[in-house]
N, C-alpha and C positions, 0 to 999 in steps of 0.2 A: 753144797755151795753156801748155805746159811751158816754152817759151822766155820767155814773158812773166813767169812766176813766177820763172824763173832770173834774169832781169834785175832784177826787184824785190828779190830777195834780195841780189844783188851790190851794190845801191845802199844797203842798210841799213848804217848806220854804227855802231850801238851795240847793246848787249844788250837794252835796253828795247824798241827797235823790233822786234828779233827775237822777243822774248817776246810782244809784242802781235800780231805776225803769226802766231805759233804758236797763240795763243789764238783769233785770228780764224779760222784754218783749222779749229780744233777746233769752234768754234761753228757755222761753216758746215757742216761735215760732220755734226755732230749735228742741225742744223736740217734739212738735206736728208734725212738718215735718218729723222728724225721725220716729215717730210712724207710720205715714201714709205710709212712704216709706217701713218700716219694714213689715207692714201688706200687702201692695201690693206685696212686694218681696216674702213674705211667701205664699200668694195666688198664685202668678205666679209659684213659685217653686213647690208647692203642685200639681198644675195642670200639670206641665211638668213631675213630677215624675209619676203621675197616667198614663199619656199618654204613656210615655216611657215603663213603666212596662207592660201595656196592650199590647203594640205592640210586645215586645219581647216574651211574653208568648203566644200570639196568633200565632206568626210566628213559634215558637218552636213546638207547638202542630200541626200546619198545616204541618210542615216538617215531623214530625213523622208519621202523617196519610198518607201523600203521599208516604213516604218510605215503610210503611207497605203494602200499596196497590201495589207499584211497586215490592216489594219482592215477592208478590204472582203472579203478572201478567206480569212483565216486566223483570224478572231476566235473560232470555235468548235472549231478543230482542235487548238489547243495549250492546255494548262493555263495559266491566267492571262490568256488572251485575246490580242488582236492585238499589244498593246504588248510583252508577253513574247515573242511570236513574233519581232517585229522586233528586239528587243534580243538575242535568242538568235542570230539571223542575223548581226547586226552584230558582236557579240563573237566569233562564230565566224570571221568574216573577219579581224578585228583580231588574233586569236590566231595566224593564219598569216602576219601581216605581219612583215617584218624590221625591226628597230629602226634608228635613224639616230644615228650618233655614239656617243661613249662615255657621255654623260649624256642623250641625246635620249629623250623620253618622251611617249607619248600617254596622256591621262587622261580618263575619262568619269565625270561625277558628276551628282548630283541633290540637291535640297533637301528634307529631311524633318524636320519639327518643329524648325526653326531650326538644323538641323545639315546641314553639307555631307557627304553620304555618297558615297564613291567607289565606283562600280559596277565599274570595269574600268580597268586600266592596263597599258601595255606599255613596258618600259624596265628599265634595270638597277636603278633604285631602287624597283621595284614591290613588292618584299618588305618594304621599310621603310616603305611608305606606310601611314598610319593608316586605319582603316575610316571614320572620320568625325571632323570637327572643327567647332567652333562657327562659325556664319555670321558672327558679329560680330568674329572674330579678324582680326588683320592678316595672318596667314599664309594661304596658298592664295589670295592676292589675285586671280590670273588666273581661278580657278574661281569665286570669289565674283562677279567682274564678269560672267562668262559666264552664271551663274544669275540675275543681275539683268537679263539681256537685252541686255547690252552686247557689242559686237563690236570687236576691235581687236588692236593689238600694243603691248606695253609691256615694260619691264624692271621686274620686281616680285619680291616674295618668294613662294616656293611653300610648300607645306605642311611642307617640311623646314626652312624658314627660309633656303634658299639663294637667292641672286640669280640670276634666270633671265631669258633672253629668251623671252617667252611670247606665243603667238598664241591668242586665246580667241574662241569663237563659241558663241552659244546655239543649241540645237536646240529651237525653240519648240514644235513639234508634240508633242514627247515630254517637254517641261519638263526638259530635260537641258542640261548644259554640256559642251563638249569643249575641251580645252587641249592644244596641242603646244608643248613647251618644251625648251630646252637651257640648261645652266648657262653663265653668262657666263665662268666660269673656263675652261671648255673652249674657248670662242671666243677668249678673250684669250690663252690659254696660248701658242699659236705666236707671237703678236706679242710677248709678254713675253720669250719665248726669243730672238726676233729682236732685241728691244731690248737684251737682255743681250749678245747677240753684237755688237750695234752699240756698246754701251758698251765691250766688250772691244776692238772694232776702234778705237774712239776712243782707248782707252788705248794701243793699239799705234801709232796715228797720232802720239800725243804723244811716245811713245818714239822712233818713227822720225823725227819732226820734230826732236826733240832731237838725235838722232844725226846727222841731216842738217846741222843747224846747228852741231853739234859737229864734224862732218866736212864742211867746206865743199866738199870735192872730190866728195861724192856728188851725183849728178845729180838734178835735179828730176823726171825721168821716173820714177825709182824711187818717189818719193813719190806720183806720180799713179797708178802701178800698184797701190800699196798702197791708195790711196783707192778705186780701181776694185774691188779685192778686197773692200773693205768693202761697197760697194754690191752687188757680186756676191753677197755673203753674204745680203743682204736679198732680192735678186732670186731666188736659188735656193731660198729657204725659203718662198716663197709657196705657199699651198695650191692655187692655180690655176696653170695653165700661163700664163706671161707671155712675151711676145715683142715685138720691135721690127721694124717693117716700114719699109723705105726703098725707095720706089717699088715696093711690092708684094713686095720680096725680104726674106727673113728675114736680119736683120743681127745679131740677138741673141735668145737664148731661155734660159729657166731650165731647171734639171734636171727639173722637173715636166713641162715641155713635151717633153723627150726621153723621159721615162718614158711620157708619154701617147702619143707617136707610136711608141714602141718602137724608136727609132733613136738612135745616138750624136749628140752635139751637132755634130760635124763634118759629119755627113750631112744635118743639117737646115739649117745656115746656107748662105746663098747660093741657096736655092730659094724658089719662091713657095708660097703656101698651096694654090694649085690643084694642085700636084704631090702633095699629101697628101690630096686630097679624093676622096670616092667619086664614081662616074660620075654618078649621078642626085641632084639637089639640089632643095630646096624653091624655089618660084618667088619667095619673098619675101626671098631672100638677097642678098648684094652683087653688083655687076656682075662678070662674068668678067674685065673689064679690070683691075679693082682687084686681084683675086687673082693675076692673071698678072703684075702689076707694070707694066702699060702705062698705068695711071691714077695720077696724083699725088693725095695727100690734099689736100683743100681745107679750108675753114673748117668745113664740116658733115660730120662723120664719120657713117657709117651707124648706125642704131639697133641695139641688140643683136638678133642674129638666130641662128636655129638652123642648124647646118651639120653635115654628115656627113664625118668624116675617116676615113682608112684607115691603119691602123698597118702595121708591117713584116710582120705575119702576115696582112695583108689582111682583118683584122677591121674591121667598120664601127663607128665610134664616134659616138654622138649627142652633140652639144655645143651650147653656147650661146656665141657669140663676141661680145665687146665690143671695139670699136675707138675709141680716142680720139686726137685730134691733139695732139701735143706739139711743142714747138720747142726744139731743141738747137743752140746756136751759130748761130742764124739759119737753121737747116735744119729743115723740117717732116718729122716722122716719125709713124707710127702706133704707139701703145703699145696692145698688145692683150692680152686675157686670154681664155683658153678654159676653160669650166667643163663638167665631165662631167655630163650631165643624163640619163644612162641610167636611173638610179633614178627620177628625176622622170618620165621618159617611161613607165616601167612603171606608175607611179601614174596618169598620164594615160590610159594604155591601159586600166588596170583601170576607171577611171571611164567611159571610152568604152564598154567592154564592158558595164558595168552599165547604162549608158544604152541600149545596143542591146538588152540583155536586157529592160529595161522596155518598149521599143518593141515587141519581139516579143510580150511578154505582152499588151500593150494591143491589138495587131493580131490576135493569134490567139485571144483570148477570144471566147466566144459572146455576151458582153454588149456593149451599145452604149456607147461611151465618147466623150465630147465635152467641149470647153471653150468657153465664151463669155466675151467681155469684158463690161465694165460697160454697154455699149450693146446687149447681146444679140446681138452678131455672133459667128458661129462662128470660132474661131481654130484649132481642132484637132478632127478626127474620126478614129475608127479605121476599120479595114477593114470591120468588121461593119456600121458605119453606112452605108458606101458600098454594101455588098452588099444590105442590106435595102431602102434607098430607091432603089437603082439610080442613084446619083449618084457622080461622082468628086469628089475633094477640091477641085479647082479650081472646081467648080460650087457647092460648099457654103461654103467659106471666105469670110468677109466678108458672108455672107447672114444674115438674121434668121429667126426662126420664122414671122413674118408672111408671109415670102416663100416659105418651104419647107413649112410646115404651117399654113395659114390656119385650118383647122377647130379646131386645138388650141392655137394661139398664145396665146390668152388665159390658159388655165390654166398653160401653161409660164411665161409672163411673171410671173404671180402667184406661182408657186412659187419662181422665181428670186429675186424681190424679197424673199420671206420669208427665204430663206437669207442674202441680203446684209444684211438688217436685223438678223437674230438672230446672224449671224456664227458659225454652228455647223452641223454636218451635219444634214440632215433627210431623211425618207423620204416619198415621195408615190406614190400610185397614179394614173398618168396614162393617159388614153385617146387613141389616135391611130389614124388610118386606115391600114391596110396592105392594098394591093390591093383597096380598096373595102370592107374589113371592119374593124370596130372591134376593136382589140386593147388589152389592159390591160398596162401596163408598170409594174414596180416600179422607181422611180427614186430613187437615193441621190445627193443633191446637197450639195456643201460649198463654202465660199468658198476661193479661192486667194489667198495672200498672198505678198508679196515678202519679202526678207530684213529689211526694216525693219518688217514687220508690216502694211503697207498692202494692203488688198484690191484686187485688180486683175481679178478674174473669178470665174466659177462653173464648177466641174467636175461633170459628171453621169455616173453609171454606171446604165444602164437595162437591165432584163431582162424579156423577155416572159413574163408569168405568166397569159396568157389561159387556157391549158389548166388550170393550177393553180387558177385561180379557178373554172372550171367543175367541176373535181373537188371543190373545197371546198364548192361549193353542193350538189353531189350528196351529198357526205358529210354536210353539214349536214341535208339532207332525210332521208337514211337514219338519221342519228343521232337526229333528232327522232322518226322513226317507231319506232325501237327504244326510245327513252326513254318514248314514250307508248303502247307496245304493251300490249294487255291480257293478253299471255302473258309468262311469265318468260323472260328471255334471259340466258344465262350463257356467258362465255368463259373457258376454262382453258388452262393450258400443258400440256405433254406429261406432266407428273406429276399432273395433276388439280388443280393449285393454281388457285384462282379469281383471275382478273385483271380481270374486269368483270362487274357485275350491273346490270340495269336497275331502275327504281323499282318495277315490279311484283313483282320478287323480294323487295325490301325489305318491301313491303306484305304479301306472302303469308307469308314465312318469319319475319318479325320481326327478322331480322338486318340491321343497318345496313351500308352499303357498307364502312365502316371495319372493321367486325367480320368481314365476309365475305371481302373481298379479302385474299389472302395465306394463306387457310385452304383446306384440301382440301374437295372436295364431300362427303366422308364426314361432315361436320358435320350433314348432313341425313339420314343413315342412321337407319332405324327398327328395324333388326334383323329385319324381316319377310322379307326376301329372302335366300336362301342364297348362299354365296360363288360357286358356279358360275354364278349369275345374273349377277353382276358380271363374272366371268371371260369369259362369253359376250359381254357388252357391250364389254369392252376388246378382245377378239379381233376383233370386228366393225369397230370404228372404226379400229383399227390396220391393218386390211386395206383401208383407204381406202373403207369402205362406211358407209352410214348405218344406225344402230341405231334401231329404233322399238319402243316398249314402254311399260309402265306402272310407276310407282314408288309404293310406299307410303312416304312420307317423314315426317320429324318436324320440326315447327317449333321455334323457339327456346324457346317456352313449354311444349314437350312434346306439343302437340296433333299428331295424325296427320292426314295429308291425302294424297289420291291425285293423281298427275300423269300425264298422257299426254305422253310425251317423244319427241323426235326429236333424236338426237345425231349430228353430222357432223364429219369432220375438215376443217380449213382448210389448204389447200395453198399453198405459195409458187410462184413462177414455174418452179421446177425440179421441181415435183410432190412436194416434201418436206413432211410434216405439220409445221406450226408451232404450231397451236392446235386446240382442240376447241370447237365451238359447240353449245350445248344450248338448244333451244326447247321449253318445257314449258307445258302448260295444266292448270290446276286442274280436275280432273274429280271432285272429292269429291262434290258434289251429284249429278252424273250417276251416279256409282257407287252412291250411296245410293238414287237413283231406280230404278236397275237392280236393286238388291237387293230393294227393295220390290216391283218388278214381278215378279221371280223368285218372291218369297214368295207374291204373289197368284196367279201362274201355277201354282205348286206346289199351292196350296190349291184352285185351280180344277181342276187335273188330278186331284187327290185326290177332289174332289167328283164329277168326271166319271167317274173310275174306280169310285167307289162306285155312281154311277148305272148305269155299264156293268155292274158286277158284279150290280146288281139285275136289269138287263135280261138279263144272261147267266144268272143263276140261274133267271129265269122261263123263258128259252128252253130251258135245259138241262132244267128240270122238264117243260116241254111236249114237247120232242123225245124225251126219254128215257122219260117216262111212257107215251106212245102205244105204242111197241113193247113196253114192259113189260106194258101192259094186254092187248095182243094175245097175248103169250106166256102171260100169266096165264089168259086165256080158254081158250086151247088146253089148258093144263094142267088147268083145271077140267073141260073137256069130256072129257078123257081119264079123269079121276078119276070122273066121273059115269056115263059111258056104257061105259067099259071100253075096253081097248086094241083088241079085235077089231072093235068097231063102227065105228071110224074108221081109214082107211088110215094107218098110222104114217108112211110116207115123206112124204106130202103135209103132214101136220101138223108133222113135224120140219123140213121145208124152210121152211115159213112161219116157224117159230120161229127157225131159223138166219138167215133173211133179216133178221129184226128185231134179232138179236144183232149181225150185221155193220153194221147201221145205227147201233147204239149205239157200236160200235167206231170207225166213221168219225167220229162226232160227238166221241168222246173224243180221237182223233188230231188233229182240227182244233183242239180246245181246247188241246192240248199245244203245237201250233205257235203258236197265238195267245198263249199264255203264255210263248213264247220258250224252250221246253225244248229241249235238245240243242244240238250245235255244228255250225256250217256248215263245209263243205269248199270253200275258195276256190281256184279255179284260173283260168288265163287262158282266156277263152272268146272265140271269134270269133262275133260277134252274127249275122252273115249265115248261118253254118252252123246255128245253133240255130233261127233263124226258118224256114230251108228245111226242116229236119226236122219242125217243128211243122206247117208247111203241107202236107207230104206225107201226114201222118196224116189230114188233113181233106179231101183233094182230092175223094174220091168223095162225101162228105157235102155238100160245097159244090155239087157238080154236081147231086145229088139235090134239094137245096133251092133250086136256081136262084140261087145266090150267085156273083157274079163276083169274082175276086181281082185286085187291083192291087198290084204290088210296086215300091217305089221304094228300091232299094239302091245305095249308092255303089260305085265300082269298087275302091277300096282297102278292105282288111280292117280293120274297127274292132274292137278287142278290149277286153274288160272283165275285171275280177277279181271272180268270183262263184262260188257253188255251182251247178253246172249242173242238178242235180235240182230245186233250189228255184226256179231261174229257169224251168225247163220247166213246173213246176206253176203259176207265176204266169201264163205265157203261155197255158196250157191253160184256166185259169179265165176269163181275159179273152175268149179265143176262144169258149168255151162260152156265156158271157153274150151275146156278139155274135150267135151263131147263134140263140139263143133270141129275141133282139129282132128278127130278120129272118126270121120264119116264112114270109112271103109272098115271099121272095127279096130281093135287093138287091146292094150292092157292099161288099166288105170290103177296106180299104186297109192295107197293111203298109209302114212307112217307117222307114229307119235313117239317122241323121246324127250329126255330132259338133260340139262347141262348146268354147270356152275361156272360163272364168269365173274371174276373179281368179287367173290364172296356173295354173289347174287344168283339165285336159282331161276332158270328159265325153262318154259315148256315150249316144245317145237312141234309144228304140224307141217308135213310136206305132202303135196299132191303132184304125182308125176304121170304124164301121159306119154304115149308112143306115137304122137302125131308127127308132123313135119318140122316142128320147131318154129322159131321166130327168125325171120330174115334179118340180116345184119342191118339193113337200112331202116328197119322198123323198130329195132331193139331199144333205141334211146327214146322212143316216143310212146311206148306201150302204156305208160302211166299218165299220158297227157289227156286232158278232157276232150271228148268228142273224136279222139283218134281211134279209128277202127279199120280193119282189113276186110270186114264183111260187106256183102252187097248192100246197096241202098234199101233201107226199110227193114233189114234184119238185125240191126244193132244201133245203139245210140253213141257208142264210143266212150261211155261213162263208167263201164263196169270196173275196170282195173284202177282207174283214177279214184273212184269212190271207195274201192276196197282198200287201197293204200291209206286213204284219209281215215277210214274207220279204224284200221289197225294202229295207226300212229296216235289216234285219239285214246286208245287203250294203253299207250306207253310201249307199244311193240314195234316190230319191223316186218315189212313184207318184201321178200327178196325173190329173185328169179335166177335159175340156172338154165341156160339155153344149150341144147345139143342139136345143132342144125341137121335136119334130116332124120333125127332120132327122137325128137320130142323135147319137152320143156318140163322143169320142176319149179313149182312155186312153194316157197317156205315162209310160214307164218311163225314168228317168235314173240311170245308174250311172257311177262313175269309171272311166276307161280304165286298162287294165293294161299 
């Protein structure tokens, strides 16, 4: 080529021809440089467009996936709901992203009241970005298109008025738009610089050309080298690694290629690409023969492919290689570019990680997740679906509900159709057989749409709520019972603040629910009970016990009413008190009836006492007048006849006997009137009975009376006055002896019992006499009532005995068997 130019120059004969040739060379050089610049600019622009478009589409789909997931799982966990949760996660990830380029920027925006509001941005211009701009403005054209639902790539004006290369994509599920852009100025700058250098080179060429033609002896080779330097300048300033392959061997490469491989140019030339490749490669790369140089480039060069190179430091470099066939001087070569895609690979890995995370969430959740196409065929099921129905995915995918769940297929199809027709998420309670038992599932179903908004299927998330339904029904029944209960039910917190009252509370107290809830139960205090009454209540319930008692409370209108209350603590699963439950019954009428009954009983007792006092007075008069008459007669006899005519000892003895009789009657009256104090000690009942029996053994034998003792092996003790108990036992035994004058059997029995958590000791004495006549039975405990002949008894024995037993806190009862005998039972609290 140099020799051809030299011969052409030699044949030029005049200056005009030389000038034309010089201009021709300048134009050719400029044209070639322009073509290379244009091709490199076009390649760089195409690469940037693809990267930007891939980034915005991937981020838009990721945001929609996160938002759908959060709509199901996070809508109550974060203030603002699921969309706020999704936006918070997305912006959190974006904040950790590294920017791209000097002017590269991610922008996220939404439409509010005709204004484009920018929610988030990442880039060097983020600080200068306005909060919002009108939707109608010509600025922010990429975001305006994205918010209108458009997707694409264009060169437009952004919100700052700069011309940018922008990729825009709508995030339809969130009504957002996302834009990734970079200023054209940044893209064009290196090419403008290259063009400048090209112009400078062209100027140098003109000067060199002029010099050559001025100095005819300079060789044409020098001009070719200078021309080569011009192209080398363009070659070396490319942002991508550029190389030439001749039969697979590097014959040329730019500085960026050397930087990329970390080796000097001399070490690169003459080698195959395979010598710089990592050992393991993707299967979709070029043939090994091509990289080793044993294959010649043909008409069809391989499509762009990913390849791993190894630099001088043995670092693995992820790249995308583009090879194009060019023809130079009738010789086919490969012109190749290598683009560093490590950053893009990181983005792709992040997207893959996110996808894997979503898969794990879908498969590890306890809910059933599935996707059906428009024909109702399953296209995706999660692991829980397989586990529950005991089917693997191969058995499910492609099947319909009629084939898998024939019993429930009808309702499933109907619900799916509603979702597709309304084109919005819906909830359903769906019934399905699980191991022969009907279960209720809460299913959330929503339509699936592609990037163009066309619905292509239904996604469902189903959760078994059978147990929850059962609990809800039980709670509904319990709540209905509480609401309709005839007693008042109140629930308070630990401070006694009312948190729930039933309608009966409102009806009884006059306080509405709105008035009562939030107030303390002290609003019902009447002031009747002392503070220690409430202190005892609190100490009981705080000790995890139930308090039972009565309240005199006050209604809203000031009326007082009585309540029988039971207050219990409510414990959580850890046994900690969380609330208090009060169940109270209005016993006002019952209390009034009891008071009326007590009043009537008091009046009856008073009348009975008056009658008893009458009978007592008559008895006292009768019993005391008789001995007084005898004493009076003897005194009169002494006065009339003289002391010597009557033996004084005999007369005085009779008089003293009658005085003792009056004294005995007086002592019995004192006991009956409860005069004096009892001396209570612990008594072993068996010992007392044994002592009494020993006193009467000879008398029992003389009167032909057989004794039977039924005593327990253990010692039963009581708290009582031993002298008074002995007197009671002696009185009862004396009466039994009197009733069995012809002989019989006397049975002594001791036993114990527990009544209302109180232990009692019992003594029974049973005779086989004639029993008590019916007309006498109601009066046997009356003072001075006796069936014995005059002078044999005072009629005070049983009345005194009952008084003494009741003084000890016990009871004296009688069981009568007419014609067969009687049994007297003494019951005293154990000590």
